[in-house]
MARTOR-377630 format. One record per residue (C-alpha): chain; x, y, z; residue number from 1. Coordinates in nm, 3 decimals. Each point is the difference from the previous one (the first is absolute). Example, Ala and Ser with C-alpha at 12.3 -4.5 7.8 and 13.67 -1.06 7.14 Angstrom:
% residues 2
+----+---------+---------+---------+-----+
! ch !       x !       y !       z !   i !
+----+---------+---------+---------+-----+
!  A !   1.230 !  -0.450 !   0.780 !   1 !
!  A !   0.137 !   0.344 !  -0.066 !   2 !
+----+---------+---------+---------+-----+
This chain:
% residues 414
+----+---------+---------+---------+-----+
! ch !       x !       y !       z !   i !
+----+---------+---------+---------+-----+
!  A !  -5.893 !  10.203 !   9.572 !   1 !
!  A !  -0.006 !  -0.285 !  -0.241 !   2 !
!  A !  -0.044 !   0.227 !  -0.330 !   3 !
!  A !   0.071 !   0.384 !   0.038 !   4 !
!  A !  -0.327 !   0.140 !   0.026 !   5 !
!  A !  -0.195 !  -0.318 !   0.149 !   6 !
!  A !  -0.025 !  -0.038 !   0.344 !   7 !
!  A !   0.120 !  -0.327 !   0.148 !   8 !
!  A !  -0.239 !  -0.259 !   0.011 !   9 !
!  A !  -0.207 !  -0.104 !   0.288 !  10 !
!  A !  -0.139 !  -0.326 !  -0.033 !  11 !
!  A !  -0.329 !  -0.012 !  -0.161 !  12 !
!  A !  -0.301 !  -0.130 !   0.197 !  13 !
!  A !  -0.093 !  -0.341 !  -0.176 !  14 !
!  A !  -0.372 !   0.120 !   0.007 !  15 !
!  A !   0.108 !   0.314 !  -0.234 !  16 !
!  A !   0.109 !  -0.219 !  -0.254 !  17 !
!  A !  -0.228 !  -0.245 !  -0.197 !  18 !
!  A !   0.006 !  -0.331 !  -0.198 !  19 !
!  A !   0.093 !   0.009 !  -0.354 !  20 !
!  A !  -0.224 !  -0.317 !  -0.048 !  21 !
!  A !  -0.304 !   0.073 !  -0.182 !  22 !
!  A !  -0.318 !   0.095 !   0.225 !  23 !
!  A !  -0.293 !  -0.241 !  -0.041 !  24 !
!  A !  -0.271 !   0.175 !  -0.210 !  25 !
!  A !  -0.227 !  -0.303 !  -0.072 !  26 !
!  A !  -0.317 !   0.039 !   0.226 !  27 !
!  A !  -0.066 !  -0.393 !  -0.028 !  28 !
!  A !   0.343 !  -0.078 !   0.117 !  29 !
!  A !  -0.034 !   0.248 !   0.275 !  30 !
!  A !  -0.329 !  -0.128 !   0.119 !  31 !
!  A !   0.127 !  -0.353 !   0.001 !  32 !
!  A !   0.275 !   0.096 !   0.232 !  33 !
!  A !  -0.271 !   0.142 !   0.240 !  34 !
!  A !  -0.217 !  -0.294 !  -0.026 !  35 !
!  A !   0.340 !  -0.253 !   0.084 !  36 !
!  A !   0.112 !   0.232 !   0.283 !  37 !
!  A !  -0.370 !   0.014 !   0.183 !  38 !
!  A !  -0.009 !  -0.393 !  -0.032 !  39 !
!  A !   0.357 !  -0.041 !   0.145 !  40 !
!  A !  -0.089 !   0.224 !   0.280 !  41 !
!  A !  -0.290 !  -0.203 !   0.093 !  42 !
!  A !   0.148 !  -0.335 !  -0.043 !  43 !
!  A !   0.366 !   0.032 !   0.082 !  44 !
!  A !   0.190 !   0.211 !   0.290 !  45 !
!  A !   0.118 !   0.245 !  -0.282 !  46 !
!  A !   0.015 !   0.346 !   0.129 !  47 !
!  A !  -0.093 !   0.183 !  -0.339 !  48 !
!  A !  -0.045 !   0.340 !   0.142 !  49 !
!  A !   0.013 !   0.252 !  -0.322 !  50 !
!  A !   0.283 !  -0.117 !  -0.193 !  51 !
!  A !  -0.139 !  -0.104 !  -0.363 !  52 !
!  A !  -0.354 !   0.127 !   0.020 !  53 !
!  A !  -0.107 !   0.117 !  -0.290 !  54 !
!  A !  -0.059 !   0.345 !   0.103 !  55 !
!  A !   0.362 !   0.062 !   0.004 !  56 !
!  A !   0.093 !   0.180 !  -0.325 !  57 !
!  A !   0.367 !  -0.106 !   0.035 !  58 !
!  A !  -0.043 !  -0.394 !  -0.012 !  59 !
!  A !   0.228 !  -0.104 !  -0.236 !  60 !
!  A !   0.110 !  -0.352 !  -0.135 !  61 !
!  A !   0.267 !  -0.058 !   0.233 !  62 !
!  A !  -0.237 !   0.082 !   0.321 !  63 !
!  A !  -0.269 !  -0.200 !  -0.123 !  64 !
!  A !   0.216 !  -0.305 !  -0.040 !  65 !
!  A !   0.138 !   0.048 !   0.347 !  66 !
!  A !  -0.355 !   0.000 !   0.113 !  67 !
!  A !  -0.118 !  -0.327 !  -0.181 !  68 !
!  A !   0.329 !  -0.151 !   0.175 !  69 !
!  A !  -0.089 !   0.081 !   0.338 !  70 !
!  A !  -0.352 !  -0.127 !  -0.088 !  71 !
!  A !   0.127 !  -0.295 !  -0.143 !  72 !
!  A !   0.212 !  -0.110 !   0.322 !  73 !
!  A !  -0.285 !   0.076 !   0.221 !  74 !
!  A !  -0.219 !  -0.235 !  -0.153 !  75 !
!  A !   0.249 !  -0.266 !  -0.031 !  76 !
!  A !   0.086 !   0.030 !   0.376 !  77 !
!  A !  -0.391 !   0.002 !   0.056 !  78 !
!  A !  -0.037 !  -0.335 !  -0.194 !  79 !
!  A !   0.240 !  -0.145 !   0.205 !  80 !
!  A !  -0.185 !   0.067 !   0.301 !  81 !
!  A !  -0.326 !  -0.098 !  -0.122 !  82 !
!  A !  -0.086 !  -0.333 !   0.004 !  83 !
!  A !  -0.099 !  -0.163 !  -0.376 !  84 !
!  A !  -0.372 !  -0.035 !   0.103 !  85 !
!  A !  -0.005 !   0.346 !   0.191 !  86 !
!  A !  -0.273 !   0.262 !  -0.104 !  87 !
!  A !   0.244 !   0.247 !  -0.135 !  88 !
!  A !   0.211 !  -0.230 !  -0.216 !  89 !
!  A !  -0.196 !   0.023 !  -0.319 !  90 !
!  A !  -0.012 !   0.378 !   0.004 !  91 !
!  A !   0.379 !   0.008 !   0.079 !  92 !
!  A !   0.060 !  -0.185 !  -0.301 !  93 !
!  A !  -0.227 !   0.232 !  -0.207 !  94 !
!  A !   0.177 !   0.269 !   0.125 !  95 !
!  A !   0.329 !  -0.144 !  -0.062 !  96 !
!  A !  -0.104 !  -0.052 !  -0.356 !  97 !
!  A !  -0.143 !   0.364 !  -0.046 !  98 !
!  A !   0.355 !   0.134 !   0.147 !  99 !
!  A !   0.181 !  -0.167 !  -0.271 ! 100 !
!  A !  -0.223 !   0.049 !  -0.288 ! 101 !
!  A !   0.038 !   0.383 !   0.111 ! 102 !
!  A !   0.378 !  -0.041 !   0.003 ! 103 !
!  A !  -0.023 !  -0.148 !  -0.348 ! 104 !
!  A !  -0.178 !   0.300 !  -0.134 ! 105 !
!  A !   0.280 !   0.237 !   0.155 ! 106 !
!  A !   0.281 !  -0.198 !  -0.183 ! 107 !
!  A !  -0.208 !   0.085 !  -0.308 ! 108 !
!  A !   0.036 !   0.353 !   0.078 ! 109 !
!  A !   0.368 !  -0.057 !   0.057 ! 110 !
!  A !   0.049 !  -0.160 !  -0.323 ! 111 !
!  A !  -0.169 !   0.293 !  -0.161 ! 112 !
!  A !   0.219 !   0.226 !   0.177 ! 113 !
!  A !   0.316 !  -0.211 !  -0.155 ! 114 !
!  A !  -0.148 !   0.034 !  -0.343 ! 115 !
!  A !  -0.033 !   0.354 !   0.052 ! 116 !
!  A !   0.358 !  -0.010 !   0.118 ! 117 !
!  A !   0.141 !  -0.182 !  -0.328 ! 118 !
!  A !  -0.162 !   0.298 !  -0.201 ! 119 !
!  A !   0.200 !   0.264 !   0.212 ! 120 !
!  A !   0.341 !  -0.165 !  -0.042 ! 121 !
!  A !  -0.048 !  -0.020 !  -0.387 ! 122 !
!  A !  -0.092 !   0.355 !   0.026 ! 123 !
!  A !   0.304 !   0.082 !   0.205 ! 124 !
!  A !   0.236 !  -0.206 !  -0.237 ! 125 !
!  A !  -0.128 !   0.194 !  -0.285 ! 126 !
!  A !   0.198 !   0.321 !   0.171 ! 127 !
!  A !   0.325 !  -0.190 !  -0.071 ! 128 !
!  A !  -0.067 !  -0.119 !  -0.342 ! 129 !
!  A !   0.207 !   0.264 !  -0.193 ! 130 !
!  A !   0.307 !   0.004 !   0.248 ! 131 !
!  A !   0.302 !  -0.069 !  -0.177 ! 132 !
!  A !   0.274 !   0.018 !   0.262 ! 133 !
!  A !   0.076 !  -0.146 !   0.327 ! 134 !
!  A !  -0.007 !   0.375 !   0.158 ! 135 !
!  A !  -0.341 !   0.038 !  -0.164 ! 136 !
!  A !  -0.147 !  -0.306 !   0.149 ! 137 !
!  A !   0.137 !   0.076 !   0.366 ! 138 !
!  A !  -0.139 !   0.345 !  -0.037 ! 139 !
!  A !  -0.353 !  -0.115 !  -0.138 ! 140 !
!  A !  -0.055 !  -0.262 !   0.253 ! 141 !
!  A !  -0.106 !   0.155 !   0.313 ! 142 !
!  A !  -0.216 !   0.246 !  -0.201 ! 143 !
!  A !  -0.159 !  -0.323 !  -0.205 ! 144 !
!  A !  -0.076 !  -0.175 !   0.338 ! 145 !
!  A !  -0.220 !   0.300 !   0.089 ! 146 !
!  A !  -0.224 !  -0.071 !  -0.243 ! 147 !
!  A !  -0.091 !  -0.323 !   0.201 ! 148 !
!  A !  -0.166 !   0.245 !   0.243 ! 149 !
!  A !   0.291 !   0.080 !   0.254 ! 150 !
!  A !   0.107 !   0.337 !   0.034 ! 151 !
!  A !   0.365 !  -0.057 !   0.054 ! 152 !
!  A !   0.256 !  -0.232 !  -0.102 ! 153 !
!  A !   0.371 !  -0.083 !  -0.022 ! 154 !
!  A !   0.220 !  -0.245 !  -0.205 ! 155 !
!  A !   0.308 !  -0.116 !   0.166 ! 156 !
!  A !   0.307 !  -0.188 !  -0.124 ! 157 !
!  A !   0.222 !  -0.263 !   0.245 ! 158 !
!  A !   0.348 !   0.108 !  -0.009 ! 159 !
!  A !   0.304 !  -0.172 !   0.213 ! 160 !
!  A !  -0.335 !  -0.177 !   0.183 ! 161 !
!  A !  -0.143 !   0.336 !   0.099 ! 162 !
!  A !  -0.336 !   0.128 !  -0.148 ! 163 !
!  A !   0.065 !   0.365 !  -0.131 ! 164 !
!  A !  -0.305 !   0.202 !  -0.150 ! 165 !
!  A !   0.042 !   0.104 !  -0.374 ! 166 !
!  A !  -0.301 !   0.214 !  -0.085 ! 167 !
!  A !  -0.298 !   0.102 !   0.200 ! 168 !
!  A !  -0.360 !   0.157 !  -0.074 ! 169 !
!  A !  -0.230 !   0.177 !   0.227 ! 170 !
!  A !  -0.283 !   0.158 !  -0.139 ! 171 !
!  A !   0.052 !   0.369 !  -0.020 ! 172 !
!  A !   0.281 !   0.016 !   0.196 ! 173 !
!  A !   0.323 !  -0.070 !  -0.202 ! 174 !
!  A !   0.256 !   0.158 !   0.277 ! 175 !
!  A !  -0.134 !  -0.245 !   0.266 ! 176 !
!  A !   0.040 !  -0.305 !  -0.252 ! 177 !
!  A !   0.367 !   0.126 !  -0.025 ! 178 !
!  A !   0.051 !   0.016 !   0.359 ! 179 !
!  A !  -0.145 !  -0.355 !   0.038 ! 180 !
!  A !   0.273 !  -0.132 !  -0.264 ! 181 !
!  A !   0.282 !   0.208 !   0.188 ! 182 !
!  A !  -0.084 !  -0.179 !   0.316 ! 183 !
!  A !   0.049 !  -0.326 !  -0.148 ! 184 !
!  A !   0.293 !   0.077 !  -0.179 ! 185 !
!  A !   0.199 !   0.168 !   0.303 ! 186 !
!  A !  -0.104 !  -0.253 !   0.231 ! 187 !
!  A !  -0.005 !  -0.345 !  -0.181 ! 188 !
!  A !  -0.109 !  -0.284 !   0.187 ! 189 !
!  A !   0.120 !  -0.355 !  -0.008 ! 190 !
!  A !  -0.234 !  -0.276 !  -0.085 ! 191 !
!  A !   0.020 !  -0.207 !   0.300 ! 192 !
!  A !  -0.226 !  -0.145 !   0.288 ! 193 !
!  A !  -0.091 !   0.338 !   0.134 ! 194 !
!  A !  -0.141 !   0.127 !  -0.317 ! 195 !
!  A !  -0.360 !  -0.088 !  -0.126 ! 196 !
!  A !   0.101 !   0.010 !  -0.392 ! 197 !
!  A !   0.232 !  -0.293 !   0.077 ! 198 !
!  A !  -0.296 !  -0.214 !   0.025 ! 199 !
!  A !  -0.083 !   0.115 !  -0.372 ! 200 !
!  A !   0.342 !  -0.104 !  -0.147 ! 201 !
!  A !  -0.025 !  -0.341 !   0.213 ! 202 !
!  A !  -0.324 !  -0.103 !  -0.082 ! 203 !
!  A !  -0.028 !   0.223 !  -0.343 ! 204 !
!  A !  -0.361 !   0.087 !   0.095 ! 205 !
!  A !  -0.136 !   0.373 !   0.117 ! 206 !
!  A !  -0.069 !   0.105 !   0.346 ! 207 !
!  A !  -0.262 !   0.202 !   0.167 ! 208 !
!  A !   0.146 !   0.235 !   0.313 ! 209 !
!  A !  -0.304 !   0.162 !   0.177 ! 210 !
!  A !   0.147 !   0.190 !   0.288 ! 211 !
!  A !   0.316 !   0.158 !  -0.173 ! 212 !
!  A !   0.079 !   0.223 !   0.296 ! 213 !
!  A !  -0.005 !  -0.249 !   0.261 ! 214 !
!  A !   0.157 !  -0.265 !  -0.220 ! 215 !
!  A !   0.416 !  -0.065 !   0.120 ! 216 !
!  A !   0.033 !  -0.169 !  -0.353 ! 217 !
!  A !  -0.045 !   0.263 !  -0.225 ! 218 !
!  A !   0.259 !   0.250 !  -0.151 ! 219 !
!  A !  -0.026 !   0.284 !   0.313 ! 220 !
!  A !   0.132 !   0.272 !  -0.247 ! 221 !
!  A !  -0.249 !  -0.062 !  -0.287 ! 222 !
!  A !  -0.270 !  -0.043 !   0.244 ! 223 !
!  A !   0.060 !   0.324 !   0.177 ! 224 !
!  A !   0.043 !   0.201 !  -0.324 ! 225 !
!  A !  -0.308 !  -0.160 !  -0.179 ! 226 !
!  A !  -0.220 !  -0.026 !   0.343 ! 227 !
!  A !  -0.163 !  -0.282 !  -0.145 ! 228 !
!  A !  -0.273 !  -0.167 !   0.221 ! 229 !
!  A !  -0.027 !  -0.337 !  -0.201 ! 230 !
!  A !   0.175 !  -0.133 !  -0.342 ! 231 !
!  A !   0.026 !  -0.278 !  -0.242 ! 232 !
!  A !   0.320 !  -0.110 !  -0.152 ! 233 !
!  A !   0.084 !  -0.240 !  -0.283 ! 234 !
!  A !   0.281 !  -0.163 !  -0.162 ! 235 !
!  A !   0.156 !   0.070 !  -0.331 ! 236 !
!  A !   0.120 !  -0.307 !  -0.148 ! 237 !
!  A !   0.226 !  -0.017 !  -0.299 ! 238 !
!  A !   0.145 !  -0.313 !  -0.131 ! 239 !
!  A !  -0.115 !  -0.168 !   0.295 ! 240 !
!  A !   0.171 !   0.201 !   0.236 ! 241 !
!  A !  -0.161 !   0.308 !   0.243 ! 242 !
!  A !   0.171 !   0.286 !  -0.111 ! 243 !
!  A !  -0.195 !   0.281 !   0.163 ! 244 !
!  A !  -0.342 !   0.089 !   0.184 ! 245 !
!  A !  -0.299 !   0.204 !  -0.079 ! 246 !
!  A !  -0.167 !   0.174 !   0.282 ! 247 !
!  A !  -0.355 !   0.153 !   0.018 ! 248 !
!  A !  -0.247 !   0.179 !   0.235 ! 249 !
!  A !  -0.326 !   0.194 !   0.048 ! 250 !
!  A !   0.148 !   0.284 !   0.217 ! 251 !
!  A !  -0.201 !   0.292 !  -0.140 ! 252 !
!  A !  -0.327 !  -0.193 !  -0.027 ! 253 !
!  A !   0.070 !  -0.125 !   0.379 ! 254 !
!  A !  -0.060 !  -0.357 !  -0.088 ! 255 !
!  A !   0.125 !  -0.300 !   0.131 ! 256 !
!  A !   0.162 !  -0.253 !  -0.270 ! 257 !
!  A !  -0.193 !  -0.311 !  -0.030 ! 258 !
!  A !   0.111 !  -0.360 !  -0.111 ! 259 !
!  A !  -0.154 !   0.069 !  -0.356 ! 260 !
!  A !   0.222 !   0.311 !  -0.011 ! 261 !
!  A !   0.313 !  -0.223 !   0.083 ! 262 !
!  A !  -0.118 !  -0.253 !  -0.278 ! 263 !
!  A !  -0.058 !   0.267 !  -0.255 ! 264 !
!  A !   0.323 !   0.152 !   0.067 ! 265 !
!  A !   0.160 !  -0.324 !  -0.036 ! 266 !
!  A !  -0.180 !  -0.078 !  -0.369 ! 267 !
!  A !   0.128 !   0.359 !  -0.101 ! 268 !
!  A !   0.355 !  -0.065 !   0.134 ! 269 !
!  A !   0.003 !  -0.357 !  -0.190 ! 270 !
!  A !  -0.055 !   0.173 !  -0.323 ! 271 !
!  A !   0.230 !   0.296 !   0.062 ! 272 !
!  A !   0.283 !  -0.249 !   0.065 ! 273 !
!  A !  -0.058 !  -0.165 !  -0.355 ! 274 !
!  A !  -0.031 !   0.320 !  -0.159 ! 275 !
!  A !   0.335 !   0.156 !   0.149 ! 276 !
!  A !   0.176 !  -0.325 !  -0.087 ! 277 !
!  A !  -0.097 !   0.067 !  -0.388 ! 278 !
!  A !   0.118 !   0.363 !   0.004 ! 279 !
!  A !   0.311 !  -0.085 !   0.200 ! 280 !
!  A !   0.077 !  -0.287 !  -0.273 ! 281 !
!  A !  -0.060 !   0.248 !  -0.283 ! 282 !
!  A !   0.212 !   0.250 !   0.158 ! 283 !
!  A !   0.274 !  -0.240 !   0.047 ! 284 !
!  A !  -0.071 !  -0.148 !  -0.343 ! 285 !
!  A !   0.040 !   0.356 !  -0.157 ! 286 !
!  A !   0.348 !   0.074 !   0.177 ! 287 !
!  A !   0.107 !  -0.334 !  -0.126 ! 288 !
!  A !  -0.096 !   0.074 !  -0.358 ! 289 !
!  A !   0.207 !   0.332 !   0.000 ! 290 !
!  A !   0.294 !  -0.159 !   0.156 ! 291 !
!  A !  -0.013 !  -0.268 !  -0.279 ! 292 !
!  A !  -0.048 !   0.249 !  -0.262 ! 293 !
!  A !   0.293 !   0.200 !   0.104 ! 294 !
!  A !   0.199 !  -0.302 !   0.032 ! 295 !
!  A !  -0.102 !  -0.123 !  -0.351 ! 296 !
!  A !   0.100 !   0.346 !  -0.160 ! 297 !
!  A !   0.344 !  -0.031 !   0.171 ! 298 !
!  A !   0.060 !  -0.345 !  -0.101 ! 299 !
!  A !  -0.072 !   0.102 !  -0.345 ! 300 !
!  A !   0.238 !   0.300 !   0.018 ! 301 !
!  A !   0.271 !  -0.199 !   0.147 ! 302 !
!  A !  -0.016 !  -0.300 !  -0.279 ! 303 !
!  A !   0.007 !   0.275 !  -0.258 ! 304 !
!  A !   0.313 !   0.135 !   0.147 ! 305 !
!  A !   0.168 !  -0.333 !   0.051 ! 306 !
!  A !  -0.089 !  -0.116 !  -0.379 ! 307 !
!  A !   0.025 !   0.323 !  -0.202 ! 308 !
!  A !   0.209 !   0.212 !   0.208 ! 309 !
!  A !   0.342 !   0.131 !  -0.094 ! 310 !
!  A !   0.274 !  -0.171 !   0.102 ! 311 !
!  A !   0.282 !   0.242 !   0.100 ! 312 !
!  A !   0.356 !  -0.117 !   0.044 ! 313 !
!  A !  -0.031 !   0.097 !   0.388 ! 314 !
!  A !  -0.129 !  -0.162 !   0.300 ! 315 !
!  A !  -0.300 !   0.156 !  -0.085 ! 316 !
!  A !  -0.076 !  -0.274 !  -0.246 ! 317 !
!  A !  -0.142 !  -0.224 !   0.271 ! 318 !
!  A !  -0.106 !   0.291 !   0.253 ! 319 !
!  A !  -0.114 !   0.325 !  -0.195 ! 320 !
!  A !  -0.046 !   0.322 !   0.206 ! 321 !
!  A !  -0.321 !   0.040 !   0.178 ! 322 !
!  A !  -0.093 !   0.275 !  -0.233 ! 323 !
!  A !   0.074 !  -0.178 !  -0.313 ! 324 !
!  A !  -0.337 !  -0.020 !  -0.223 ! 325 !
!  A !  -0.187 !  -0.333 !   0.062 ! 326 !
!  A !   0.258 !  -0.125 !   0.267 ! 327 !
!  A !  -0.101 !  -0.121 !   0.318 ! 328 !
!  A !   0.129 !   0.142 !   0.346 ! 329 !
!  A !   0.384 !  -0.100 !   0.095 ! 330 !
!  A !  -0.157 !  -0.176 !   0.306 ! 331 !
!  A !  -0.162 !  -0.248 !  -0.276 ! 332 !
!  A !  -0.352 !   0.009 !  -0.167 ! 333 !
!  A !  -0.245 !   0.210 !   0.212 ! 334 !
!  A !  -0.330 !   0.166 !  -0.053 ! 335 !
!  A !   0.037 !   0.346 !  -0.115 ! 336 !
!  A !  -0.019 !   0.299 !   0.253 ! 337 !
!  A !  -0.332 !   0.114 !   0.086 ! 338 !
!  A !  -0.081 !   0.310 !  -0.179 ! 339 !
!  A !  -0.325 !   0.153 !   0.129 ! 340 !
!  A !  -0.256 !   0.022 !   0.301 ! 341 !
!  A !  -0.275 !  -0.243 !  -0.110 ! 342 !
!  A !   0.250 !  -0.321 !  -0.023 ! 343 !
!  A !   0.110 !   0.043 !   0.335 ! 344 !
!  A !  -0.384 !  -0.018 !   0.106 ! 345 !
!  A !  -0.026 !  -0.314 !  -0.217 ! 346 !
!  A !   0.333 !  -0.199 !   0.112 ! 347 !
!  A !  -0.006 !   0.050 !   0.371 ! 348 !
!  A !  -0.299 !  -0.115 !   0.226 ! 349 !
!  A !  -0.155 !   0.257 !   0.260 ! 350 !
!  A !   0.220 !  -0.141 !   0.290 ! 351 !
!  A !   0.307 !   0.036 !  -0.232 ! 352 !
!  A !  -0.085 !   0.356 !  -0.072 ! 353 !
!  A !  -0.034 !   0.094 !   0.372 ! 354 !
!  A !   0.323 !  -0.175 !   0.056 ! 355 !
!  A !   0.174 !   0.191 !  -0.264 ! 356 !
!  A !  -0.130 !   0.338 !   0.153 ! 357 !
!  A !   0.174 !  -0.090 !   0.293 ! 358 !
!  A !   0.308 !  -0.081 !  -0.127 ! 359 !
!  A !  -0.020 !   0.338 !  -0.176 ! 360 !
!  A !  -0.071 !   0.150 !   0.330 ! 361 !
!  A !   0.325 !  -0.140 !   0.128 ! 362 !
!  A !  -0.163 !  -0.326 !   0.218 ! 363 !
!  A !   0.216 !  -0.307 !   0.059 ! 364 !
!  A !  -0.159 !  -0.344 !  -0.038 ! 365 !
!  A !  -0.045 !   0.027 !   0.376 ! 366 !
!  A !  -0.143 !   0.342 !  -0.038 ! 367 !
!  A !  -0.252 !  -0.118 !  -0.286 ! 368 !
!  A !  -0.099 !  -0.318 !   0.201 ! 369 !
!  A !  -0.092 !   0.203 !   0.332 ! 370 !
!  A !  -0.215 !   0.277 !  -0.225 ! 371 !
!  A !  -0.171 !  -0.289 !  -0.197 ! 372 !
!  A !  -0.022 !  -0.245 !   0.304 ! 373 !
!  A !   0.159 !  -0.254 !  -0.203 ! 374 !
!  A !   0.316 !  -0.240 !   0.064 ! 375 !
!  A !   0.344 !   0.096 !  -0.049 ! 376 !
!  A !   0.037 !  -0.267 !  -0.237 ! 377 !
!  A !  -0.333 !   0.072 !  -0.192 ! 378 !
!  A !   0.149 !   0.376 !  -0.036 ! 379 !
!  A !   0.304 !  -0.152 !  -0.145 ! 380 !
!  A !  -0.177 !  -0.229 !  -0.241 ! 381 !
!  A !  -0.199 !   0.321 !  -0.114 ! 382 !
!  A !   0.310 !   0.180 !  -0.085 ! 383 !
!  A !   0.172 !  -0.261 !  -0.210 ! 384 !
!  A !  -0.320 !  -0.024 !  -0.205 ! 385 !
!  A !   0.002 !   0.344 !  -0.049 ! 386 !
!  A !   0.343 !   0.006 !  -0.104 ! 387 !
!  A !  -0.027 !  -0.288 !  -0.225 ! 388 !
!  A !  -0.344 !   0.151 !  -0.165 ! 389 !
!  A !   0.155 !   0.360 !  -0.058 ! 390 !
!  A !   0.340 !  -0.171 !  -0.125 ! 391 !
!  A !   0.191 !   0.189 !   0.281 ! 392 !
!  A !   0.335 !  -0.112 !   0.120 ! 393 !
!  A !  -0.041 !   0.153 !   0.334 ! 394 !
!  A !  -0.248 !   0.168 !   0.230 ! 395 !
!  A !   0.143 !   0.356 !  -0.134 ! 396 !
!  A !  -0.053 !  -0.050 !  -0.342 ! 397 !
!  A !  -0.367 !  -0.147 !   0.063 ! 398 !
!  A !  -0.063 !   0.339 !   0.201 ! 399 !
!  A !   0.180 !   0.211 !  -0.251 ! 400 !
!  A !  -0.249 !  -0.133 !  -0.288 ! 401 !
!  A !  -0.303 !   0.037 !   0.261 ! 402 !
!  A !   0.096 !   0.363 !   0.051 ! 403 !
!  A !   0.045 !   0.101 !  -0.366 ! 404 !
!  A !  -0.331 !  -0.177 !  -0.106 ! 405 !
!  A !  -0.169 !   0.222 !   0.303 ! 406 !
!  A !   0.182 !   0.318 !  -0.143 ! 407 !
!  A !  -0.140 !  -0.068 !  -0.319 ! 408 !
!  A !  -0.347 !  -0.069 !   0.132 ! 409 !
!  A !  -0.001 !   0.307 !   0.176 ! 410 !
!  A !   0.135 !   0.215 !  -0.280 ! 411 !
!  A !  -0.264 !  -0.150 !  -0.231 ! 412 !
!  A !  -0.266 !   0.088 !   0.244 ! 413 !
!  A !   0.119 !   0.336 !   0.078 ! 414 !
+----+---------+---------+---------+-----+
């Protein structure tokens, strides 16, 4: 069983899935292809069959171009066999020119589709316009990607050379979406030569996987839980570095992803990366402003104590008691202790708040590293930053302040 209540996936028959390329609706284009195929059948050794015939309602851009490519190769081969003055030579040249002209018309259709894709990307980015925090950006990214036409999408972060899902959207099934994220977090896959997503990082370009259940390069646990048939994935680039991925597919619509889908998701992921960078930098600047503001207030108090404070005939003349009005702590000038809940959310990053919660639960640095799938050194660095930001001299003091804040929050909510 992939997800509770859902049967294990039996690999779908490719005929049950249809391409996402737009079906050819232009009757003149269909008639032109029919004419080219009839002439190719009479002048070359091409076995035309029924592929590409105008009566086929599922005839789409991808198949039409594939048929034209076969026609082109067969005509070129016939021209090589035909003497320059042979009776079929002029007709073969005419057929070659007509096939190329037909292909040019198909290219125009493709370009029109790409123009429409640009419009969908702009609409998708509009869903992120009022996201003010990193958490909001991550939560909304898969939902916004669905506006491109996909019915499922998830965003992942690269941590310790592994890609780990952060948020997933599945139309009408949030429990399934949560299961996909859980599968990726419980079994993170390292980005090496055995994983298709490694190519995204290496080339900074998107990929298209057409046979997920048989492809050995996919993240097997995510593939089994999601039951994906084919998907596209694109890099999220921030400051020139691939920091994550966006994945999307058409499972509910039973459609195979196309090259246009791949390029469309890439356009969206590029725009998302730029927007994410802006929000993340704004969050950092907000934290920096808060720290500077508190540091400035402490500096003012220290200067006032040094210039205007009493000068008792004791050792406290140069080192006053911690509780003395306007005096700095005994260990030297430090920012005043946090007094409420909102401040801790402003001072600490999302990851640091996660680390602090684990510290409060009694986890060691090693335990924190294992729980968050980060290195021991990274966990130690997070702890050091937390102690500095909270003006705590040790872990116990930081946890004590955290628990006091949580207690006040719970009391206020109650």
